[in-house]
C-alpha positions in Angstrom: -0.4 12.4 4.5 -2.8 12.3 1.7 -4.5 15.7 1.8 -7.5 15.1 -0.6 -9.5 17.5 -2.7 -8.0 20.9 -2.9 -5.1 19.9 -0.7 -1.5 20.7 -1.3 0.9 18.6 -3.4 2.8 15.8 -1.8 5.4 13.2 -2.6 4.0 9.7 -3.2 5.6 6.3 -3.9 3.8 4.7 -6.8 3.6 0.9 -7.0 1.7 -1.8 -8.9 -0.5 -4.6 -7.7 -1.4 -6.7 -10.7 -2.4 -4.1 -13.4 -3.5 -1.4 -11.0 -1.5 1.6 -9.9 -1.4 2.6 -6.3 0.3 5.5 -4.4 1.2 6.0 -0.7 2.6 9.0 1.0 6.4 8.7 0.5 6.9 10.0 4.1 5.6 6.7 5.4 8.2 4.6 3.5 11.3 3.5 5.4 12.9 1.4 2.8 12.2 -0.8 -0.3 13.6 -4.4 -0.3 14.0 -7.2 -2.8 12.1 -10.3 -1.8 13.7 -11.8 1.3 12.8 -15.0 3.2 9.3 -14.9 4.7 8.4 -16.9 7.8 4.8 -18.1 7.6 2.6 -17.8 10.6 0.3 -20.8 11.1 -3.3 -19.7 11.6 -2.6 -16.1 10.7 -5.0 -14.1 8.6 -4.3 -14.4 4.8 -3.8 -10.6 4.7 -0.8 -10.7 7.1 0.4 -14.3 7.0 4.1 -13.9 7.3 7.0 -12.2 9.1 10.2 -10.8 7.7 13.5 -9.8 9.3 14.3 -6.1 8.6 17.7 -5.2 10.1 17.2 -7.5 13.1 13.6 -6.4 13.7 10.6 -8.8 13.2 8.1 -7.1 10.8 4.7 -8.4 9.7 4.3 -8.7 5.9 1.0 -7.7 4.5 -0.5 -8.4 1.1 -2.8 -5.6 0.0 -4.0 -7.8 -2.9 -5.9 -9.9 -0.3 -7.7 -6.8 1.1 -8.6 -5.7 -2.4 -9.8 -9.1 -3.5 -7.1 -9.5 -6.1 -5.5 -12.9 -6.8 -1.9 -13.0 -5.7 0.4 -13.7 -8.6 3.7 -15.5 -8.2 6.7 -13.4 -7.2 8.7 -12.0 -10.1 12.0 -10.2 -10.6 10.1 -6.9 -10.1 8.4 -8.0 -6.8 9.5 -5.7 -3.8 8.7 -5.3 -0.2 7.8 -1.7 0.8 8.6 -1.1 4.5 6.3 1.6 5.9 5.7 3.1 9.3 2.0 3.7 10.1 0.0 4.8 13.1 -1.9 1.9 14.6 -4.0 3.0 17.6 -1.7 5.9 18.4 1.5 3.9 18.2 4.0 3.7 15.4 4.1 0.3 13.7 6.5 -1.0 11.0 4.9 -3.2 8.4 6.1 -4.6 5.1 3.8 -4.5 2.0 4.3 -6.7 -1.0 4.3 -4.8 -4.3 4.3 -6.5 -7.7 6.4 -3.5 -8.9 7.6 -0.2 -7.5 7.7 2.6 -9.9 8.8 6.0 -8.5 8.4 8.7 -6.0 6.4 11.4 -7.8 4.8 14.6 -6.8 1.0 14.4 -6.7 -1.3 17.3 -6.8 -3.7 17.0 -3.8 -6.3 18.9 -5.8 -6.4 16.1 -8.4 -7.5 13.5 -5.8 -11.2 12.7 -5.9 -13.4 11.0 -3.4 -13.9 7.3 -4.0 -17.1 6.8 -6.0 -19.9 4.8 -4.2 -20.8 2.8 -7.3 -18.8 0.9 -9.9 -15.7 0.4 -7.7 -13.7 -2.7 -8.1 -12.0 -2.1 -4.8 -13.5 -2.0 -1.4 -14.2 1.7 -1.0 -13.7 1.7 2.8 -10.0 0.9 2.1 -9.5 3.7 -0.5 -8.8 7.3 0.6 -9.2 8.6 -2.9 -8.4 8.3 -6.6 -5.9 10.4 -8.4 -4.9 10.6 -12.0 -1.5 10.8 -13.7 -0.7 10.5 -17.3 -4.2 9.3 -18.1 -4.1 6.5 -15.5 -6.1 6.2 -12.3 -4.0 6.0 -9.2 -5.6 4.3 -6.1 -4.6 5.8 -2.8 -5.2 3.2 -0.1 -6.2 4.1 3.4 -3.4 2.2 5.2 -4.6 3.1 8.7 -8.1 1.7 8.0 -6.7 -1.4 6.1 -4.4 -2.4 9.0 -6.9 -1.6 11.8 -9.7 -3.7 10.2 -10.2 -7.4 11.0 
């Protein structure tokens, strides 16, 4: 759980979408996969347009780049699927998230996370829990609950 300003430190998985650095609570991550076959779903929303098989379980595959208005690049040797378990309406849901690159699990200082600024944001602020900083780079902390519960 991202604790926000003046909160405690926590373990976060950092990953890249295009040239941007993102971080999610490492406790949500179930596994990280190389790209596997994706079954398209006709008529599905562009954000969750495919399904994958994770150990015999059908899992929706989401592309956060769509929610953040980023163009999706072609898959590369670094592309991964981060399988997370999130709370959707009080029930646990397993979802795959495409990442252009997965970096590391790092400790983040909750006190260094700032509220999303109202102006000048490139990303939709309602989908960002906060902005952290590490080694001089900004780290976007997406609000997965809000992203997955929005239409």
